[in-house]
C-alpha positions in Angstrom: -10.4 -19.6 -119.1 -10.5 -16.2 -120.6 -13.4 -15.2 -118.2 -11.4 -16.1 -115.1 -8.4 -14.1 -116.4 -10.6 -11.1 -117.1 -12.3 -11.2 -113.7 -8.9 -11.7 -111.9 -7.6 -8.6 -113.9 -10.4 -6.6 -112.9 -10.1 -7.4 -109.3 -6.4 -6.6 -109.3 -6.9 -3.1 -110.8 -9.2 -2.0 -107.9 -7.4 -0.6 -104.8 -9.0 -1.2 -101.3 -8.6 1.9 -99.1 -7.4 1.0 -95.6 -8.5 2.9 -92.8 -5.8 5.0 -90.9 -4.1 8.3 -91.1 -5.0 11.8 -90.0 -8.8 11.4 -91.0 -9.3 8.6 -88.5 -7.6 10.5 -85.8 -9.8 13.5 -86.4 -12.9 11.5 -86.5 -12.0 9.8 -83.2 -11.4 13.3 -81.6 -14.7 14.5 -82.9 -16.6 11.5 -81.6 -14.8 11.8 -78.2 -15.7 15.6 -78.0 -19.4 14.8 -78.7 -19.5 12.0 -76.0 -18.0 14.4 -73.5 -20.5 17.1 -74.4 -23.3 14.6 -74.1 -22.1 13.6 -70.6 -21.7 17.3 -69.6 -25.3 18.0 -71.1 -26.7 15.2 -68.9 -24.9 16.4 -65.8 -26.2 20.0 -66.4 -29.7 18.7 -66.9 -29.7 16.8 -63.6 -28.3 19.7 -61.7 -30.9 22.0 -62.9 -33.8 19.6 -62.3 -32.7 18.9 -58.8 -33.1 22.5 -57.8 -36.2 23.5 -59.7 -39.6 24.1 -58.2 -43.1 24.4 -59.7 -43.4 28.2 -59.0 -39.8 28.9 -59.5 -39.6 30.2 -55.8 -38.1 27.8 -53.1 -40.8 27.9 -50.4 -40.1 24.4 -49.5 -36.5 23.2 -49.2 -34.8 19.9 -47.9 -32.1 21.4 -45.6 -30.5 18.0 -44.8 -31.3 14.3 -45.5 -30.0 11.1 -43.8 -30.8 7.6 -45.0 -31.5 5.3 -42.0 -31.6 2.1 -44.1 -33.8 0.7 -46.8 -36.1 3.4 -48.0 -36.4 5.2 -44.7 -35.0 8.7 -44.4 -34.8 11.5 -41.8 -35.0 15.0 -43.1 -34.9 18.6 -42.1 -37.4 20.5 -44.3 -37.6 24.2 -44.4 -41.0 25.7 -45.1 -40.8 29.5 -45.1 -39.3 30.5 -41.8 -40.1 27.2 -40.1 -38.0 24.1 -39.9 -39.5 20.6 -39.5 -37.8 17.4 -38.6 -39.6 14.6 -40.5 -39.3 10.8 -40.9 -40.1 9.2 -44.3 -40.9 5.6 -45.0 -42.4 3.7 -47.8 -45.9 4.4 -46.9 -45.9 7.3 -44.5 -44.4 10.7 -43.8 -44.3 11.7 -40.1 -43.5 15.0 -38.5 -41.1 14.1 -35.7 -40.8 17.7 -34.4 -40.8 21.3 -35.3 -37.5 23.1 -34.5 -38.3 26.4 -32.7 -34.9 27.4 -31.3 -33.8 30.6 -33.3 -30.1 29.8 -32.9 -30.6 26.2 -34.2 -32.5 27.3 -37.2 -29.9 29.9 -38.1 -27.2 27.2 -37.7 -29.2 24.8 -39.9 -29.9 27.4 -42.6 -26.2 28.6 -42.5 -24.9 24.9 -43.0 -27.5 24.4 -45.7 -26.5 27.7 -47.7 -22.7 26.9 -47.3 -23.2 23.3 -48.4 -25.4 24.7 -51.4 -22.4 26.8 -52.4 -19.5 24.6 -52.0 -21.2 21.1 -52.0 -22.4 21.5 -55.6 -19.2 20.8 -57.5 -19.0 21.6 -61.2 -18.5 19.2 -64.0 -14.8 19.8 -64.2 -14.4 19.4 -60.5 -16.3 16.2 -60.5 -14.3 14.8 -63.3 -11.0 15.7 -61.9 -11.9 14.2 -58.4 -12.9 11.0 -60.3 -9.6 11.0 -62.2 -7.7 11.6 -58.9 -5.9 14.7 -60.3 -3.2 15.9 -58.0 -4.0 19.3 -56.1 -7.7 18.6 -55.9 -9.3 19.2 -52.4 -10.1 16.1 -50.6 -13.4 15.7 -48.7 -11.6 15.9 -45.4 -10.0 19.2 -46.4 -13.5 20.5 -47.5 -15.0 19.4 -44.2 -12.2 21.2 -42.2 -12.9 24.3 -44.2 -16.6 24.2 -43.5 -16.0 23.7 -39.8 -13.9 26.9 -39.8 -16.3 28.8 -41.9 -19.1 27.7 -39.4 -17.2 28.8 -36.3 -16.6 32.2 -38.0 -20.2 32.5 -39.0 -21.4 31.7 -35.4 -19.1 34.3 -34.0 -20.4 36.8 -36.5 -24.1 35.9 -35.5 -23.4 36.3 -31.9 -21.9 39.7 -32.4 -24.9 40.6 -34.5 -27.3 39.4 -31.7 -25.5 41.5 -29.1 -25.8 44.7 -31.2 
């Protein structure tokens, strides 16, 4: 009987620390910050890999791409000063045509360069658009701004060609 009382007395003297308090809160914030930094790092890595080339110079660029179902696509590809309209399927890549009209090539390149500037949202913009933060620009508003910009650029190109 004495052993039982001694064991019970020893167990009663030890205190069990319960989790909680400011330490748990700080630990949670640190883990959340590391998680967000990890997501940001993956996002930046994907953005950088999407635009890299072997030589570091963009000699071949995909100017526009449209999926037509399954694994088939239509693409506008710029190679140097030339622009090709190609079709891509599972087992073949076919040149549909070469675009030779100077005004059309200028328009395609202008749309591509504008899309490269405004179309690549940063991490914070993507996060806020996913969360639905008020005051963010909707895709319809962004498209309207692009149309206005394109009209202004077309007028500017026309004036430059006249001079």
